[in-house]
C-alpha positions as CSV (number, residue, x, y, z in Angstrom):
1,X,0.0,0.0,0.0
2,X,2.8,2.5,0.9
3,X,4.6,1.8,-2.4
4,X,1.5,2.6,-4.4
5,X,0.9,5.8,-2.4
6,X,4.4,6.9,-3.0
7,X,3.8,7.4,-6.7
8,X,0.9,9.8,-6.4
9,X,1.9,12.3,-3.6
10,X,2.2,16.0,-4.6
11,X,2.2,18.0,-1.3
12,X,2.6,17.6,2.4
13,X,1.6,19.5,5.5
14,X,1.5,19.1,9.3
15,X,-1.5,19.7,11.5
16,X,-0.7,20.0,15.2
17,X,-3.9,21.2,16.9
18,X,-4.0,20.8,20.7
19,X,-7.7,19.7,20.4
20,X,-6.9,16.6,18.3
21,X,-4.2,14.1,17.5
22,X,-1.0,15.3,15.9
23,X,-1.2,14.4,12.2
24,X,0.9,14.8,9.1
25,X,-0.7,14.7,5.7
26,X,0.0,14.5,2.0
27,X,-2.5,15.5,-0.7
28,X,-2.6,13.7,-4.0
29,X,-5.0,14.5,-6.8
30,X,-7.6,15.6,-4.2
31,X,-6.9,12.5,-2.1
32,X,-5.5,13.0,1.5
33,X,-3.0,10.6,3.0
34,X,-2.6,11.0,6.7
35,X,-0.6,9.6,9.6
36,X,-1.7,10.4,13.1
37,X,0.0,9.7,16.4
38,X,-2.2,7.6,18.7
39,X,0.0,8.5,21.7
40,X,1.0,4.9,22.4
41,X,3.9,4.3,19.9
42,X,1.3,3.4,17.2
43,X,0.1,5.5,14.4
44,X,-3.0,5.5,12.2
45,X,-2.2,5.7,8.5
46,X,-5.2,6.6,6.3
47,X,-5.2,6.5,2.5
48,X,-8.0,6.0,0.0
49,X,-10.6,5.6,2.7
50,X,-8.7,2.8,4.3
51,X,-7.0,3.1,7.7
52,X,-4.4,0.8,9.3
53,X,-2.4,0.9,12.5
54,X,1.4,0.9,12.2
55,X,3.9,0.7,15.0
56,X,6.9,3.0,15.7
57,X,9.1,0.2,14.4
58,X,7.3,0.0,11.1
59,X,8.2,3.6,10.5
60,X,11.8,2.4,10.1
61,X,13.1,4.6,12.9
62,X,11.7,7.8,11.3
63,X,9.4,10.2,13.1
64,X,6.0,10.3,11.5
65,X,6.6,13.7,9.9
66,X,9.8,12.4,8.3
67,X,8.1,9.2,7.2
68,X,5.2,11.0,5.4
69,X,7.7,13.5,4.1
70,X,9.7,10.7,2.5
71,X,6.7,9.3,0.9
72,X,5.8,12.7,-0.5
73,X,9.3,13.2,-1.8
74,X,9.0,9.9,-3.6
75,X,5.7,10.9,-5.1
76,X,7.3,14.2,-6.4
77,X,9.8,12.3,-8.5
78,X,7.4,9.6,-9.8
79,X,6.4,10.1,-13.5
C-alpha cells in the first residue's frame, strides 16, 4: 500500500492542533493521505478511505513527519 501511495503524492503538511491528534498529511490529486500519532507508539495511516495501524518500528526509525515527508518526496519524483 505504501509503495502505491508513493507514486501519487504531490504535497505535504502538518496539522498539530491541541484539540486533536498530531497528524501529518500528503494530498494527492484531491486525495488526502494522513498519519496520526495515537499517543502509544502506534500511528493510524489513512489513505483512499482505508486506515491501518502501524507501529513505531514499522516507520523504520523515522518520526511520523519524516516518514510521510519521505513518501511525499518519492511521489514528487514519480512520473
